[in-house]
C-alpha positions, -999 to +999 in steps of 0.1 A: -259+484+758-284+468+728-279+442+712-263+450+676-284+444+648-261+425+620-270+415+583-251+388+570-244+403+538-226+435+554-187+443+550-171+470+570-139+480+551-112+496+574-080+515+563-050+512+581-022+537+571+011+536+579+025+554+606+055+575+599+076+591+626+087+622+611+109+630+641+116+607+673+134+622+701+142+602+733+140+622+767+142+600+792+131+567+804+104+554+832+115+531+863+102+502+848+128+501+817+104+521+792+118+549+771+103+584+770+098+595+738+090+629+718+076+619+683+060+638+656+039+618+635+021+615+609-002+590+583+000+578+546-027+573+523-011+539+516-012+511+542-030+474+547-067+470+545-094+453+564-127+433+559-150+424+582-178+405+575-203+385+599-200+347+597-210+311+617-175+312+634-145+331+634-124+332+605-088+354+595-076+354+563-045+370+550-037+379+515-011+408+499+022+411+492+035+407+529+011+380+536+036+351+538+055+365+563+025+367+588+018+328+586+037+313+611+024+339+638-011+341+628-024+331+664-002+359+677-015+386+653-024+420+669-056+417+647-071+385+666-061+403+697-078+436+691-110+416+683-110+391+711-102+425+735-133+441+724-153+412+723-145+410+765-152+447+764-186+445+749-195+409+767-192+435+803-218+456+794-238+429+778-237+436+743-235+410+711-202+407+695-207+374+668-184+355+648-167+375+624-148+369+593-116+392+589-099+396+558-061+413+566-048+426+530-016+431+541+005+458+518+030+469+546+064+453+551+062+437+585+086+454+619+097+480+596+093+509+619+057+524+601+032+512+625+017+480+605+008+458+632-006+486+651-024+503+624-042+471+619-050+466+654-067+499+654-082+492+621-100+460+637-115+482+666-132+505+641-140+481+619-157+455+642-174+485+662-190+496+628-201+456+623-215+453+655-230+484+659-221+490+692-208+519+712-180+521+742-170+548+759-132+566+748-115+555+784-128+518+771-115+520+736-081+539+746-077+511+774-078+485+749-056+502+724-025+511+758-030+472+762-022+458+724+006+486+724+019+519+728+018+526+690-019+518+689-036+545+703-017+568+679-030+546+650-066+551+663-067+586+656-049+579+625-042+615+617-012+643+623+000+641+660+026+645+688+031+615+709+044+618+742+055+594+770+056+559+759+032+569+731-003+577+749+000+614+753-018+625+720-019+662+707-032+667+674-015+689+650-044+703+627-020+725+609+002+701+592+000+701+555+002+670+534+032+661+519+044+637+488+063+611+499+082+580+487+085+549+517+116+531+509+126+496+528+153+467+519+133+443+530+154+432+560+145+439+600+159+456+628+154+444+661+136+472+678+148+461+715+185+462+704+181+495+686+170+507+719+195+488+741+227+499+721+210+540+724+240+554+741+222+586+755+193+584+768+182+615+775+182+638+749+159+675+741+125+676+735+107+681+701+106+720+694+079+730+673+093+770+672+078+780+636+103+779+604+096+791+574+083+759+562+074+728+575+105+707+558+127+735+575+114+723+607+112+688+607+147+689+590+157+705+623+145+677+642+161+640+648+154+603+650+177+592+678+173+559+668+186+561+632+226+563+640+222+529+661+201+515+635+227+521+606+251+507+626+229+473+627+215+476+592+241+494+567+216+492+539+197+519+559+226+543+547+225+528+514+186+535+511+186+571+524+217+579+496+191+564+470+163+584+484+182+619+485+198+610+452+163+611+434+157+650+448+138+643+484+141+679+503+139+659+536+155+616+541+148+602+573+145+568+590+108+559+606+106+546+642+134+520+646+135+512+610+142+500+584+119+518+563+130+554+557+108+584+537+119+609+514+097+641+515+091+653+477+078+685+462+057+669+443+035+637+436+047+635+402+086+640+414+078+611+440+067+583+414+095+593+392+116+583+420+100+553+427+103+541+388+140+551+392+145+529+425+123+501+413+146+500+385+178+503+406+171+476+435+134+455+421+138+435+451+140+461+475+105+481+491+097+515+476+059+531+473+050+565+468+020+580+488+007+610+502+003+621+539-027+631+555-029+669+559-038+684+595-078+681+604-085+653+584-091+616+584-063+592+571-093+568+565-116+588+549-093+577+513 
């Protein structure tokens, strides 16, 4: 691998789109305890943003609405792990991975079921490969992504997909349309390990991708098997789901292990009107209008 050619004045920007589990089916359990999942996943225009600039020494700066929640755990942030794992891989191939200043603009709620930390890690891998001007094999990058966490390979793709296993078996869904969407979160956390621990039935039917008259109808026929448990642990999930339905969402469901719920609307204007009303009703909660990425398009393209 040749040494990277870098200019001090170059800043690389990478978007880290929110990951939405449109459906999540628990289909089994491995011998090591990991649940086997079938997930229909898409990504949104709304997300975190990362900037990478060459520097004299490594720096990590966090800003944005949800920055404060990350201050105490700065050293354990997946962004830094992604930087270090990638640097190790570059060094093994005699490449050059110099010091970098990373600025994370944290726009997504923390531990909210929409893959914020994993999206940030994936964006770090993409951004640093561009900044350092390095090229690693797909197998090497995928191995780093899996090492960082089960959601990171999905976020590395950042486009509509089906993920199976523990999330590492990925199939693109190129015919999925874009959806006008509202993301809603009561800004209270749900423990993912506790949700899985309390899951009564460990094996349920897999995703059924048989065509329906509309995509919304097909997604509506699916499930999030974690949602009933999460609702028991955090009643606000039930409340916020009802609020989305009241505003006219054609489909409402929790994403991942919660507590973020999504509502699909007929138009972006209808979603914006819904967010205005929801903010007025609960100004202390998180509501965001966004649009998902259609299949065959890159969620990072903006």
